[in-house]
PADREN-458038 format. One record per atom (N, C-alpha, C): residue in one letter; x, y, z. Coordinates in steps of 0.2 Angstrom, whole numbers, padded with zeros to 4 digits, always signed. Layout:
<rs>
aXYZ;...
</rs>
This chain:
<rs>
m+0648+0585+0563;m+0654+0584+0560;m+0657+0577+0560;g+0658+0575+0568;g+0662+0568+0568;g+0658+0564+0566;a+0651+0562+0567;a+0647+0557+0563;a+0649+0556+0557;t+0646+0564+0552;t+0648+0564+0545;t+0655+0561+0544;l+0660+0562+0546;l+0668+0560+0545;l+0667+0553+0545;r+0665+0550+0551;r+0665+0543+0552;r+0661+0539+0547;a+0655+0542+0545;a+0652+0538+0540;a+0654+0540+0533;h+0658+0544+0530;h+0662+0545+0526;h+0666+0540+0524;a+0670+0538+0531;a+0676+0534+0531;a+0675+0528+0530;r+0668+0527+0534;r+0665+0518+0533;r+0665+0517+0525;r+0661+0522+0523;r+0659+0522+0515;r+0665+0520+0511;w+0671+0523+0512;w+0677+0522+0508;w+0680+0514+0509;l+0681+0514+0517;l+0682+0508+0517;l+0679+0501+0516;k+0672+0502+0515;k+0668+0497+0511;k+0669+0496+0503;a+0671+0501+0500;a+0672+0504+0494;a+0679+0498+0492;c+0685+0501+0498;c+0690+0495+0497;c+0690+0490+0497;w+0686+0487+0502;w+0685+0480+0503;w+0682+0477+0496;f+0676+0479+0494;f+0673+0478+0488;f+0677+0477+0480;e+0682+0484+0480;e+0687+0482+0474;e+0693+0475+0477;l+0694+0473+0482;l+0699+0470+0484;l+0695+0462+0481;l+0689+0463+0485;l+0686+0454+0482;l+0685+0453+0474;l+0684+0460+0471;l+0684+0461+0463;l+0690+0458+0460;r+0693+0462+0465;r+0700+0462+0458;r+0705+0457+0460;s+0704+0452+0466;s+0707+0447+0468;s+0705+0442+0466;g+0699+0442+0463;g+0698+0436+0459;g+0693+0431+0463;l+0692+0434+0470;l+0686+0429+0473;l+0679+0431+0471;i+0676+0436+0469;i+0669+0436+0468;i+0669+0432+0460;g+0674+0433+0455;g+0673+0429+0449;g+0673+0423+0452;w+0678+0419+0457;w+0676+0411+0458;w+0669+0411+0460;a+0666+0414+0465;a+0660+0413+0466;a+0655+0414+0462;r+0655+0419+0456;r+0651+0417+0451;r+0650+0410+0449;w+0657+0410+0448;w+0659+0403+0442;w+0658+0398+0446;r+0658+0397+0453;r+0651+0391+0457;r+0647+0391+0455;l+0644+0397+0455;l+0637+0398+0455;l+0633+0395+0448;r+0637+0395+0445;r+0636+0395+0437;r+0636+0388+0435;r+0641+0383+0440;r+0641+0377+0440;r+0636+0374+0443;t+0632+0378+0448;t+0626+0376+0452;t+0622+0374+0449;g+0621+0380+0444;g+0615+0380+0441;g+0609+0382+0443;c+0608+0391+0444;c+0604+0394+0450;c+0601+0399+0445;a+0599+0405+0448;a+0596+0413+0446;a+0598+0414+0454;l+0597+0422+0453;l+0598+0428+0457;l+0593+0431+0456;v+0587+0434+0459;v+0583+0438+0458;v+0583+0445+0462;v+0583+0450+0457;v+0584+0456+0460;v+0578+0461+0463;n+0578+0464+0469;n+0573+0468+0472;n+0574+0475+0470;l+0568+0478+0467;l+0570+0485+0466;l+0562+0491+0468;h+0566+0496+0470;h+0556+0500+0471;h+0555+0505+0466;r+0561+0509+0466;r+0559+0515+0463;r+0564+0516+0459;i+0565+0519+0452;i+0568+0523+0450;i+0568+0530+0448;l+0572+0536+0450;l+0570+0542+0450;l+0576+0546+0448;d+0573+0553+0444;d+0579+0559+0441;d+0580+0562+0446;d+0586+0564+0445;d+0589+0569+0453;d+0583+0572+0455;a+0579+0576+0453;a+0577+0582+0456;a+0570+0576+0462;e+0569+0570+0457;e+0563+0566+0461;e+0566+0563+0468;f+0574+0561+0465;f+0578+0558+0472;f+0579+0562+0478;d+0579+0568+0477;d+0580+0573+0481;d+0573+0575+0486;a+0567+0574+0482;a+0562+0576+0486;a+0558+0569+0488;t+0558+0563+0485;t+0553+0557+0487;t+0554+0558+0495;h+0549+0555+0498;h+0548+0554+0507;h+0548+0544+0506;s+0551+0543+0500;s+0553+0535+0501;s+0559+0534+0504;p+0560+0528+0509;p+0566+0526+0511;p+0572+0526+0508;a+0579+0527+0510;a+0584+0526+0505;a+0585+0518+0503;g+0584+0514+0508;g+0584+0507+0503;g+0580+0506+0498;m+0574+0510+0496;m+0569+0507+0491;m+0573+0514+0483;v+0576+0517+0483;v+0578+0523+0479;v+0583+0522+0476;m+0584+0523+0468;m+0587+0522+0465;m+0589+0528+0458;r+0594+0531+0456;r+0594+0537+0453;r+0592+0534+0445;t+0588+0537+0440;t+0590+0533+0436;t+0596+0533+0432;r+0601+0535+0431;r+0607+0535+0428;r+0611+0530+0432;t+0610+0528+0436;t+0613+0523+0439;t+0609+0517+0438;f+0601+0515+0436;f+0598+0511+0435;f+0600+0508+0430;a+0600+0514+0422;a+0602+0513+0416;a+0610+0509+0417;a+0616+0511+0422;a+0620+0508+0420;a+0621+0499+0422;l+0616+0500+0428;l+0615+0493+0429;l+0611+0488+0426;v+0607+0490+0423;v+0603+0487+0418;v+0608+0484+0413;a+0613+0489+0409;a+0615+0487+0404;a+0622+0484+0405;y+0623+0484+0411;y+0629+0478+0415;y+0628+0472+0414;v+0620+0471+0419;v+0620+0464+0419;v+0616+0463+0413;a+0614+0465+0409;a+0611+0461+0402;a+0616+0458+0398;r+0622+0462+0400;r+0628+0460+0395;r+0632+0453+0399;r+0631+0451+0405;r+0634+0447+0409;r+0629+0441+0411;h+0623+0441+0410;h+0619+0437+0413;h+0612+0435+0409;p+0610+0427+0407;p+0604+0428+0404;p+0598+0431+0408;l+0594+0434+0406;l+0589+0438+0410;l+0582+0433+0409;i+0580+0432+0414;i+0573+0426+0415;i+0567+0431+0415;d+0562+0429+0409;d+0556+0431+0410;d+0551+0427+0415;l+0547+0430+0418;l+0544+0425+0426;l+0536+0424+0422;r+0536+0427+0417;r+0529+0424+0413;r+0530+0415+0411;r+0537+0415+0408;r+0539+0408+0408;r+0541+0405+0411;c+0544+0405+0416;c+0548+0402+0420;c+0547+0398+0427;a+0547+0393+0427;a+0545+0389+0435;a+0549+0387+0438;s+0555+0389+0436;s+0562+0387+0440;s+0568+0389+0437;p+0574+0389+0440;p+0581+0390+0439;p+0582+0386+0433;p+0587+0389+0431;p+0591+0384+0426;p+0594+0381+0428;a+0596+0375+0424;a+0598+0368+0425;a+0607+0370+0426;t+0608+0373+0421;t+0615+0376+0420;t+0616+0384+0420;g+0622+0387+0421;g+0620+0394+0419;g+0619+0399+0428;l+0620+0404+0425;l+0618+0408+0431;l+0614+0415+0428;a+0608+0413+0429;a+0604+0418+0427;a+0600+0423+0431;l+0598+0428+0429;l+0596+0433+0434;l+0589+0436+0432;a+0584+0439+0437;a+0578+0440+0435;a+0575+0447+0439;l+0574+0451+0436;l+0571+0459+0438;l+0563+0459+0439;t+0565+0459+0446;t+0558+0463+0449;t+0559+0470+0453;f+0552+0471+0453;f+0552+0476+0456;f+0543+0479+0461;d+0544+0481+0467;d+0538+0479+0471;d+0536+0489+0472;d+0528+0487+0473;d+0523+0491+0474;d+0521+0496+0470;g+0522+0494+0463;g+0518+0497+0456;g+0519+0507+0456;w+0524+0508+0458;w+0526+0515+0457;w+0525+0519+0449;e+0524+0524+0449;e+0523+0528+0443;e+0530+0529+0441;d+0534+0530+0443;d+0542+0530+0440;d+0544+0525+0436;n+0539+0517+0438;n+0542+0512+0434;n+0538+0511+0427;v+0536+0515+0426;v+0531+0517+0420;v+0538+0521+0415;r+0538+0529+0420;r+0541+0534+0414;r+0549+0533+0414;n+0552+0531+0420;n+0560+0530+0420;n+0563+0525+0419;a+0559+0516+0422;a+0563+0510+0422;a+0560+0508+0416;a+0554+0507+0413;a+0553+0504+0407;a+0556+0507+0400;p+0555+0511+0400;p+0561+0512+0391;p+0568+0510+0394;l+0571+0509+0400;l+0577+0507+0398;l+0578+0500+0400;l+0573+0497+0402;l+0572+0490+0401;l+0569+0489+0396;r+0566+0492+0389;r+0565+0489+0384;r+0572+0492+0381;q+0575+0497+0380;q+0581+0497+0378;q+0587+0492+0378;a+0585+0490+0384;a+0591+0484+0385;a+0588+0477+0385;g+0582+0477+0381;g+0579+0470+0379;g+0579+0466+0387;a+0577+0469+0393;a+0576+0466+0396;a+0569+0464+0400;p+0568+0459+0402;p+0559+0458+0406;p+0561+0458+0414;a+0555+0460+0414;a+0554+0461+0423;a+0546+0462+0426;c+0547+0458+0431;c+0540+0459+0436;c+0538+0463+0438;i+0535+0467+0440;i+0533+0472+0444;i+0526+0471+0448;f+0527+0470+0455;f+0521+0468+0459;f+0518+0472+0463;l+0510+0471+0460;l+0507+0478+0463;l+0504+0477+0467;c+0499+0481+0470;c+0495+0481+0476;c+0488+0485+0473;p+0482+0481+0471;p+0477+0485+0467;p+0475+0489+0471;g+0474+0488+0478;g+0470+0493+0481;g+0475+0500+0481;r+0481+0501+0481;r+0485+0507+0482;r+0486+0512+0475;m+0482+0507+0470;m+0484+0511+0463;m+0481+0517+0463;d+0485+0521+0457;d+0483+0529+0458;d+0483+0531+0464;s+0487+0531+0467;s+0488+0536+0473;s+0493+0539+0475;a+0490+0543+0478;a+0498+0549+0481;a+0500+0547+0487;s+0505+0546+0486;s+0509+0544+0493;s+0505+0538+0499;p+0504+0532+0495;p+0498+0529+0496;p+0501+0522+0502;y+0509+0523+0502;y+0511+0519+0508;y+0513+0521+0514;w+0511+0518+0519;w+0514+0522+0526;w+0522+0524+0528;p+0526+0520+0524;p+0533+0524+0525;p+0535+0530+0524;e+0530+0532+0516;e+0533+0537+0514;e+0529+0542+0520;t+0523+0542+0522;t+0521+0545+0528;t+0526+0547+0533;a+0529+0540+0535;a+0533+0541+0542;a+0539+0546+0541;v+0541+0543+0535;v+0549+0549+0533;v+0547+0555+0532;g+0540+0557+0531;g+0540+0564+0529;g+0538+0567+0536;v+0534+0563+0540;v+0535+0565+0550;v+0541+0568+0550;w+0545+0562+0551;w+0552+0563+0551;w+0556+0568+0550;r+0555+0570+0544;r+0558+0576+0540;r+0556+0582+0541;s+0548+0581+0543;s+0543+0588+0546;s+0548+0592+0554;a+0547+0584+0557;a+0550+0586+0563;a+0559+0589+0565;v+0563+0587+0560;v+0570+0588+0559;v+0568+0595+0558;a+0565+0599+0553;a+0565+0604+0551;a+0563+0610+0556;t+0559+0608+0560;t+0558+0613+0567;t+0562+0614+0570;n+0568+0611+0570;n+0574+0612+0573;n+0572+0606+0580;g+0577+0606+0584;g+0579+0601+0589;g+0572+0600+0593;a+0570+0603+0594;a+0562+0603+0598;a+0558+0599+0596;g+0559+0602+0588;g+0554+0595+0586;g+0556+0588+0585;l+0560+0587+0584;l+0564+0581+0585;l+0560+0579+0592;t+0564+0583+0597;t+0563+0582+0604;t+0554+0578+0605;a+0551+0582+0603;a+0542+0581+0604;a+0540+0575+0601;l+0543+0572+0593;l+0542+0567+0591;l+0544+0562+0593;q+0550+0563+0598;q+0552+0556+0603;q+0547+0555+0610;a+0544+0560+0611;a+0542+0560+0617;a+0534+0558+0615;l+0533+0561+0608;l+0526+0557+0608;l+0526+0547+0606;l+0529+0549+0604;l+0533+0541+0603;l+0533+0537+0610;q+0537+0540+0613;q+0537+0536+0620;q+0530+0536+0624;t+0527+0541+0623;t+0520+0540+0625;t+0515+0535+0622;a+0515+0535+0616;a+0513+0530+0613;a+0515+0522+0613;l+0519+0521+0613;l+0523+0515+0612;l+0527+0512+0619;g+0531+0517+0623;g+0532+0516+0626;g+0542+0516+0623;a+0542+0517+0617;a+0548+0515+0612;a+0555+0519+0615;a+0560+0517+0614;a+0566+0521+0615;a+0568+0525+0608;a+0572+0529+0611;a+0573+0535+0605;a+0575+0533+0598;c+0572+0536+0594;c+0573+0532+0587;c+0578+0540+0583;q+0583+0536+0582;q+0591+0540+0579;q+0590+0541+0573;s+0586+0540+0570;s+0584+0541+0561;s+0580+0538+0558;p+0576+0540+0553;p+0571+0540+0549;p+0570+0531+0548;e+0574+0528+0549;e+0577+0521+0548;e+0574+0518+0554;d+0577+0521+0559;d+0574+0516+0567;d+0565+0518+0567;l+0563+0525+0565;l+0556+0523+0564;l+0552+0519+0561;l+0553+0518+0556;l+0551+0513+0551;l+0551+0509+0553;a+0556+0506+0557;a+0558+0498+0560;a+0552+0495+0566;l+0552+0502+0569;l+0548+0501+0577;l+0541+0502+0573;l+0540+0506+0567;l+0531+0504+0566;l+0529+0498+0561;k+0535+0496+0559;k+0533+0489+0554;k+0532+0483+0560;r+0533+0484+0568;r+0533+0479+0570;r+0524+0479+0572;l+0519+0483+0571;l+0513+0485+0575;l+0508+0483+0570;a+0503+0481+0573;a+0498+0478+0568;a+0496+0482+0564;p+0492+0484+0559;p+0489+0490+0556;p+0485+0494+0557;a+0481+0492+0564;a+0478+0498+0566;a+0481+0501+0571;a+0486+0497+0575;a+0488+0502+0579;a+0493+0506+0575;r+0499+0505+0570;r+0502+0507+0566;r+0498+0515+0564;g+0493+0513+0562;g+0489+0518+0559;g+0487+0522+0564;q+0483+0522+0570;q+0483+0527+0576;q+0490+0529+0577;v+0497+0527+0578;v+0502+0531+0579;v+0503+0536+0575;l+0503+0534+0568;l+0505+0538+0562;l+0500+0546+0562;a+0494+0541+0564;a+0489+0548+0562;a+0492+0554+0568;a+0494+0551+0575;a+0495+0556+0580;a+0502+0560+0578;c+0505+0557+0575;c+0512+0560+0570;c+0510+0566+0568;v+0506+0563+0561;v+0505+0566+0555;v+0502+0574+0558;a+0497+0574+0565;a+0491+0580+0567;a+0499+0583+0572;r+0503+0581+0573;r+0507+0586+0575;r+0513+0588+0572;f+0515+0583+0567;f+0520+0587+0562;f+0518+0584+0555;p+0514+0588+0552;p+0511+0586+0545;p+0516+0588+0542;a+0515+0583+0534;a+0522+0584+0529;a+0516+0584+0523;a+0517+0588+0518;a+0515+0587+0511;a+0517+0581+0508;a+0513+0578+0503;a+0517+0573+0498;a+0522+0576+0495;a+0527+0572+0491;a+0530+0573+0485;a+0526+0570+0481;p+0525+0575+0476;p+0522+0575+0469;p+0524+0567+0466;c+0531+0565+0465;c+0533+0561+0463;c+0531+0555+0465;d+0528+0555+0474;d+0528+0548+0476;d+0520+0547+0476;r+0518+0544+0470;r+0512+0540+0468;r+0513+0535+0463;t+0509+0531+0464;t+0509+0523+0461;t+0503+0526+0453;m+0506+0520+0448;m+0504+0519+0442;m+0496+0517+0443;r+0493+0522+0438;r+0486+0519+0434;r+0486+0512+0433;w+0480+0509+0432;w+0480+0504+0427;w+0481+0504+0420;d+0479+0509+0417;d+0481+0511+0410;d+0488+0512+0410;e+0492+0513+0414;e+0499+0514+0412;e+0501+0507+0413;a+0498+0504+0419;a+0503+0495+0420;a+0500+0492+0414;r+0494+0494+0411;r+0492+0490+0403;r+0497+0491+0398;s+0499+0498+0398;s+0504+0501+0393;s+0512+0496+0392;l+0513+0494+0398;l+0519+0490+0400;l+0519+0483+0398;r+0514+0482+0395;r+0512+0476+0394;r+0514+0473+0385;e+0517+0480+0381;e+0518+0480+0375;e+0527+0477+0375;g+0528+0479+0381;g+0537+0475+0381;g+0537+0469+0386;d+0542+0467+0388;d+0541+0461+0394;d+0541+0461+0399;i+0538+0465+0401;i+0535+0467+0409;i+0528+0465+0410;c+0529+0460+0418;c+0521+0455+0419;c+0520+0460+0425;f+0516+0456+0428;f+0512+0457+0434;f+0512+0453+0438;g+0514+0452+0446;g+0510+0448+0451;g+0508+0454+0456;s+0506+0449+0462;s+0502+0452+0468;s+0508+0454+0474;h+0504+0460+0477;h+0510+0462+0483;h+0506+0462+0489;t+0500+0459+0487;t+0496+0460+0491;t+0488+0466+0489;m+0485+0465+0492;m+0478+0471+0491;m+0482+0477+0494;h+0484+0478+0498;h+0485+0484+0503;h+0492+0485+0505;h+0497+0480+0503;h+0503+0480+0505;h+0503+0480+0513;e+0498+0475+0515;e+0499+0474+0522;e+0504+0467+0524;i+0509+0467+0529;i+0511+0463+0530;i+0510+0456+0535;l+0511+0451+0529;l+0505+0445+0531;l+0505+0442+0538;s+0511+0442+0541;s+0512+0439+0546;s+0510+0443+0551;n+0505+0449+0550;n+0503+0453+0556;n+0496+0451+0554;l+0494+0448+0550;l+0487+0446+0550;l+0484+0438+0551;d+0479+0440+0553;d+0475+0433+0554;d+0472+0429+0548;a+0472+0423+0548;a+0470+0419+0540;a+0465+0423+0537;p+0458+0423+0540;p+0454+0427+0534;p+0457+0432+0532;a+0459+0437+0534;a+0463+0444+0532;a+0468+0442+0526;m+0472+0437+0529;m+0477+0435+0523;m+0475+0434+0517;d+0467+0428+0519;d+0466+0426+0512;d+0463+0433+0507;r+0459+0436+0511;r+0455+0442+0508;r+0462+0445+0504;e+0467+0447+0506;e+0473+0451+0504;e+0476+0448+0497;l+0477+0441+0497;l+0480+0436+0491;l+0473+0436+0486;a+0468+0434+0489;a+0465+0433+0485;a+0460+0438+0478;e+0457+0443+0485;e+0456+0448+0480;e+0462+0452+0475;s+0468+0453+0478;s+0474+0456+0474;s+0474+0452+0466;r+0475+0447+0468;r+0477+0441+0461;r+0470+0441+0455;r+0464+0442+0460;r+0460+0441+0455;r+0459+0449+0450;l+0459+0455+0454;l+0459+0462+0451;l+0468+0462+0445;i+0472+0460+0447;i+0476+0461+0443;i+0475+0456+0437;a+0473+0449+0436;a+0472+0445+0432;a+0465+0451+0427;v+0461+0454+0431;v+0455+0455+0426;v+0459+0461+0421;e+0462+0466+0426;e+0465+0473+0423;e+0470+0471+0418;s+0475+0468+0420;s+0481+0465+0415;s+0478+0461+0410;g+0474+0456+0410;g+0473+0449+0406;g+0478+0445+0406;e+0481+0444+0412;e+0484+0439+0413;e+0485+0436+0421;d+0486+0430+0421;d+0483+0427+0429;d+0489+0422+0429;l+0498+0427+0430;l+0503+0421+0433;l+0504+0421+0437;a+0499+0421+0444;a+0500+0417+0451;a+0505+0417+0453;l+0510+0424+0452;l+0517+0428+0454;l+0513+0432+0460;f+0520+0430+0467;f+0517+0435+0473;f+0524+0437+0477;s+0523+0441+0480;s+0530+0444+0483;s+0526+0447+0489;y+0531+0445+0495;y+0528+0446+0502;y+0530+0454+0503;p+0525+0457+0505;p+0525+0465+0508;p+0533+0464+0514;n+0536+0470+0513;n+0543+0471+0515;n+0546+0464+0516;g+0546+0458+0513;g+0548+0452+0513;g+0547+0448+0518;d+0543+0451+0523;d+0542+0446+0528;d+0537+0439+0528;w+0538+0434+0531;w+0533+0428+0529;w+0535+0423+0535;n+0531+0419+0538;n+0530+0414+0541;n+0528+0408+0538;a+0528+0402+0542;a+0523+0397+0541;a+0516+0398+0539;a+0514+0400+0542;a+0506+0403+0541;a+0506+0407+0535;a+0510+0412+0534;a+0508+0416+0529;a+0510+0412+0521;r+0515+0407+0522;r+0516+0405+0517;r+0509+0399+0514;a+0509+0394+0520;a+0502+0390+0520;a+0495+0394+0514;r+0496+0402+0517;r+0490+0403+0514;r+0491+0406+0508;v+0498+0408+0506;v+0500+0410+0500;v+0498+0403+0495;e+0501+0399+0498;e+0499+0391+0494;e+0491+0390+0494;a+0488+0390+0497;a+0480+0389+0498;a+0478+0395+0492;a+0482+0398+0492;a+0477+0405+0487;a+0480+0403+0478;g+0484+0398+0477;g+0486+0395+0471;g+0492+0399+0469;y+0496+0402+0472;y+0502+0407+0469;y+0507+0400+0467;r+0510+0401+0462;r+0514+0395+0460;r+0523+0398+0461;l+0524+0404+0463;l+0529+0406+0465;l+0528+0413+0469;a+0531+0415+0474;a+0531+0419+0480;a+0538+0419+0481;f+0541+0427+0481;f+0548+0429+0483;f+0549+0433+0490;a+0554+0433+0494;a+0553+0436+0499;a+0559+0442+0498;n+0563+0445+0504;n+0566+0449+0503;n+0575+0447+0506;d+0575+0439+0508;d+0581+0439+0509;d+0588+0438+0507;p+0595+0439+0505;p+0598+0439+0500;p+0600+0431+0500;g+0602+0428+0493;g+0603+0420+0492;g+0601+0420+0485;v+0601+0413+0484;v+0602+0409+0479;v+0595+0405+0476;w+0593+0406+0471;w+0586+0402+0468;w+0590+0396+0464;c+0589+0390+0470;c+0591+0384+0466;c+0586+0380+0465;a+0588+0372+0461;a+0582+0368+0460;a+0578+0367+0468;d+0582+0365+0472;d+0578+0363+0479;d+0576+0370+0483;t+0576+0375+0480;t+0573+0382+0483;t+0566+0382+0485;d+0564+0382+0491;d+0554+0382+0490;d+0554+0388+0486;p+0547+0386+0480;p+0546+0389+0476;p+0541+0395+0479;l+0540+0396+0486;l+0537+0400+0488;l+0539+0402+0495;a+0545+0403+0495;a+0550+0408+0497;a+0557+0408+0495;i+0557+0410+0490;i+0563+0413+0484;i+0566+0418+0487;p+0572+0418+0488;p+0576+0425+0491;p+0577+0428+0485;r+0578+0435+0488;r+0578+0440+0482;r+0584+0445+0486;i+0587+0450+0481;i+0593+0454+0484;i+0590+0461+0483;n+0589+0463+0486;n+0587+0473+0486;n+0591+0476+0486;l+0592+0480+0480;l+0597+0484+0479;l+0594+0491+0477;s+0599+0496+0480;s+0596+0503+0480;s+0602+0508+0479;e+0603+0513+0477;e+0608+0518+0476;e+0612+0517+0480;g+0614+0517+0487;g+0618+0517+0490;g+0620+0511+0489;k+0618+0505+0487;k+0620+0499+0487;k+0625+0497+0479;v+0622+0501+0476;v+0626+0500+0468;v+0630+0505+0466;t+0632+0511+0471;t+0637+0515+0469;t+0643+0516+0472;g+0647+0520+0472;g+0654+0521+0476;g+0655+0526+0480;p+0658+0530+0484;p+0657+0533+0487;p+0658+0541+0483;d+0660+0540+0475;d+0659+0546+0472;d+0653+0546+0469;g+0648+0543+0471;g+0641+0543+0468;g+0639+0541+0461;r+0645+0537+0459;r+0644+0533+0451;r+0643+0526+0453;f+0642+0522+0447;f+0637+0517+0446;f+0646+0512+0451;s+0646+0507+0452;s+0652+0504+0454;s+0652+0497+0453;v+0653+0494+0449;v+0653+0486+0447;v+0656+0482+0452;a+0660+0484+0457;a+0663+0481+0465;a+0657+0480+0467;a+0654+0486+0469;a+0648+0486+0474;a+0643+0482+0472;l+0641+0481+0464;l+0636+0479+0464;l+0637+0471+0464;s+0644+0467+0463;s+0645+0464+0462;s+0643+0459+0469;y+0648+0464+0474;y+0648+0462+0483;y+0640+0459+0484;y+0635+0464+0481;y+0629+0463+0484;y+0625+0458+0479;l+0626+0458+0475;l+0623+0452+0468;l+0626+0447+0469;i+0633+0446+0469;i+0635+0440+0468;i+0639+0435+0475;w+0645+0441+0480;w+0647+0440+0484;w+0642+0435+0492;q+0638+0442+0492;q+0633+0442+0498;q+0630+0434+0499;p+0626+0434+0491;p+0621+0429+0489;p+0625+0423+0489;w+0631+0422+0487;w+0635+0416+0488;w+0636+0414+0495;r+0637+0420+0500;r+0640+0415+0507;r+0633+0415+0509;v+0627+0416+0508;v+0622+0414+0511;v+0621+0407+0510;h+0622+0405+0503;h+0618+0400+0499;h+0623+0394+0502;c+0632+0396+0504;c+0636+0391+0506;c+0634+0391+0513;a+0631+0396+0517;a+0629+0394+0524;a+0622+0389+0525;d+0617+0390+0521;d+0613+0387+0520;d+0615+0380+0518;r+0620+0378+0513;r+0621+0371+0512;r+0625+0367+0517;h+0627+0372+0522;h+0630+0369+0530;h+0627+0369+0535;
</rs>
């Protein structure tokens, strides 16, 4: 109970801080400075879910947003900012502050829930696909890991203790206190090692995939081209490039780009790094593969002098754009969309 109260108090304190920054004019000042610079902010989203799906999904909290929250967000930013179509964009605007909307992974809910709201607002967007994971149930390992965690918790304290012991034996890892700890632990592993650990966890704590945790089909992807939605690559199988050797990186980059061009009818040479992770070696392979723009997941500002193969993105989820009452909050959105990237931008300039 004490931990729950502390978390609730922290959320209210953060909400008060966001409101203070907004009402004091500091966020408005930061927005004005960004407009004078001439730049763009790139938003990164993953999943847009109705209430039942939001409760059922095994996707991590940092990846999900309720449909009603997304509707309010899109309506708000479409009124406040010019929106960039990455099909026709090679650089940020010379003046003003524009916004680009992107989605990672190619979830089916992007078709059902996000696309109609984007069309209604006249908002372009780019969805980064993993061709090797199309039309699949629970295709990515984070959903499997969260399912394992929930299965262990559901079997009472003994299940969680057994999971901790399994991880200690397999990895010599310290105790995980949350599903986020488990995800952070698994992200550090090479794909083969991660697969082995997850297989052992699933064998001990099986969890059924949530029906909503499915990626879109190619015909569904093609139907989105009737609006202002385009596609880029997120690698072939969502492998973190910095965990791969050069030949494996080249395969993930080349084959995904080829299949997206074949299936969508467009080769836009757009890429986003899985998990936002990249290093000099990964960037070099992305450049060698012929991509013209590549996006990471670090908050920041896309300026004229930004590396086009390391463009920052601002990850938004339900918890970042709602207040303690669960409703869409302009103050919370403004903090993560304007204030935080502005602070990063200032730090980078010094």
